[in-house]
C-alpha positions in Angstrom: 77.1 110.9 69.0 73.0 109.5 69.6 71.0 111.5 71.7 69.0 109.7 74.5 65.4 111.0 75.3 64.1 111.0 78.3 60.3 112.8 79.1 60.7 114.9 76.3 64.4 116.2 77.1 67.2 115.5 74.4 70.6 114.5 77.2 73.9 113.7 75.8 76.2 111.5 77.2 78.1 113.9 80.3 81.9 113.2 78.6 83.0 116.3 80.4 82.5 114.5 83.5 84.2 111.5 82.1 87.0 113.2 81.5 87.5 114.7 84.4 87.2 112.1 86.7 90.1 110.3 84.0 92.1 113.9 84.6 91.7 113.2 88.9 93.2 109.1 88.3 95.8 110.3 86.1 96.9 113.2 88.5 96.6 110.9 91.7 98.7 108.4 89.9 101.4 110.6 88.9 101.3 111.9 92.3 101.8 108.0 93.7 104.7 107.3 90.9 106.4 110.3 91.9 105.8 109.2 95.7 107.8 106.0 94.6 110.4 107.7 92.7 111.6 109.2 96.0 112.0 106.1 97.4 114.8 104.9 95.7 116.6 108.7 94.4 117.9 108.6 91.1 115.7 105.6 89.7 113.8 108.3 88.0 116.7 107.8 85.3 114.6 106.1 83.1 111.2 107.6 82.6 108.2 105.2 82.3 106.2 105.0 78.9 102.4 103.7 78.0 99.1 105.0 79.8 98.3 106.1 83.1 95.5 104.1 83.4 96.8 100.8 82.0 95.5 97.3 82.1 98.5 96.0 81.6 102.2 96.6 83.3 105.1 95.7 81.6 108.0 95.1 84.1 111.4 95.3 82.5 114.4 94.8 84.9 117.3 95.6 82.9 117.3 98.3 80.6 118.1 97.7 77.0 120.0 99.6 74.3 117.1 101.9 73.2 116.6 102.4 77.8 120.6 103.6 77.9 120.6 105.6 75.1 118.1 108.0 76.8 114.7 106.7 75.6 111.8 106.0 78.2 111.1 102.1 79.2 110.2 99.8 76.0 111.5 102.8 73.3 113.5 99.9 70.8 112.1 97.1 69.3 110.7 95.3 72.6 108.3 98.0 73.4 107.2 97.9 69.3 106.7 94.0 69.4 105.7 93.9 73.0 102.9 96.4 71.3 101.8 93.8 68.7 101.9 90.6 70.6 99.2 92.6 72.9 96.7 93.7 70.4 97.0 90.0 69.1 96.2 88.8 72.6 93.3 90.8 72.4 94.1 93.8 74.9 93.0 97.5 73.0 96.1 99.8 71.8 97.3 101.9 74.3 96.3 99.5 77.6 100.2 99.4 78.7 102.4 100.9 81.1 106.1 100.4 81.1 108.6 100.5 83.2 112.5 99.0 84.4 112.7 98.6 87.9 116.6 98.4 87.8 116.9 101.4 85.8 120.2 102.1 88.4 122.3 99.1 89.7 123.8 101.3 92.8 119.9 101.2 93.8 119.3 99.7 97.3 117.3 96.1 97.0 115.1 97.3 99.2 114.6 100.8 97.7 114.3 99.4 94.6 111.2 96.7 95.6 109.3 99.2 97.3 109.9 101.6 94.1 108.5 99.2 91.8 105.7 98.3 94.3 104.3 101.9 94.3 104.7 102.1 90.7 102.6 99.0 90.3 100.2 99.8 93.2 99.4 103.6 91.6 98.8 102.5 87.3 96.4 99.4 89.3 97.1 97.5 86.0 94.8 94.0 85.7 98.1 91.9 84.6 101.7 92.2 85.1 104.0 91.1 82.9 107.6 90.5 84.4 109.7 90.8 80.9 113.1 88.8 82.0 114.2 87.1 85.3 115.4 90.3 86.5 111.9 92.1 87.1 110.1 88.4 87.9 112.4 88.5 90.9 111.8 92.0 91.9 107.7 91.6 91.1 108.4 88.3 93.2 109.9 90.3 95.7 107.3 93.0 95.9 104.7 91.1 96.4 106.3 89.2 98.6 105.9 85.4 96.0 108.2 83.3 96.8 108.7 82.7 93.1 107.6 83.1 89.7 107.3 80.4 86.9 107.5 82.0 83.7 104.2 81.0 81.1 102.7 80.2 84.7 99.8 83.1 85.7 99.4 83.8 89.0 96.6 86.0 90.9 98.4 88.6 93.4 96.0 91.3 95.4 93.4 90.6 92.6 96.1 91.2 89.6 97.2 88.4 87.4 100.5 88.0 86.7 103.0 86.6 85.1 106.7 86.0 84.1 108.4 85.5 80.8 111.3 84.1 80.1 113.4 87.0 78.8 111.3 88.8 75.9 113.6 91.3 74.6 116.6 88.7 74.5 114.1 86.3 72.4 113.6 89.2 69.4 116.2 87.0 68.3 115.7 84.0 68.3 112.9 82.4 66.6 112.8 79.1 68.9 112.9 81.4 72.0 110.8 84.0 70.6 107.6 81.0 69.9 108.5 79.9 73.5 108.2 83.3 74.9 104.8 83.9 73.0 103.2 80.9 74.5 104.0 82.4 77.8 102.7 86.0 77.5 99.9 83.7 76.0 98.9 83.6 79.9 98.2 87.3 80.0 95.4 87.7 77.6 92.1 89.4 78.8 90.4 86.0 78.3 92.7 83.6 80.0 91.7 81.9 82.8 94.0 81.4 85.7 94.0 78.2 87.7 
């Protein structure tokens, strides 16, 4: 760590203060996530994953095999592939937060959408990526967007929102995987929106 000289006094950057601020923001996010879960009782059956101070929120509509087997959101092959894809796009490691918008099929649609909006507001990412058609419909409803087109980035409340044409389903189909990769590129950190 470099020392900074100011009028003959050595000072170290205040990392303790930075960590306190980070802890406060994480505590706020955890409290807001709990409030969001309370809007749809039982919907917290699939834990979220990633970091609370994420730049990218990954929204999966329906749980996959990894989630239905007890793992958190994006704990399967799709999460591994998404992490690699985000790194390739220029997002730093651990810059994402993952969630499943429809963990319980019986959840009231209005409560489900309110919960999703609360979750996304709690994390406050720069980019929201809807990974499949169900997630795209839920994100659109949460932010009162008429429709999300796959691969087309739009700005909503200061955030970039991108929908994909089924990320997890594309993993076993090379042609579909290439199409989804092209759509995902709209979520890169420096990609223009308009």
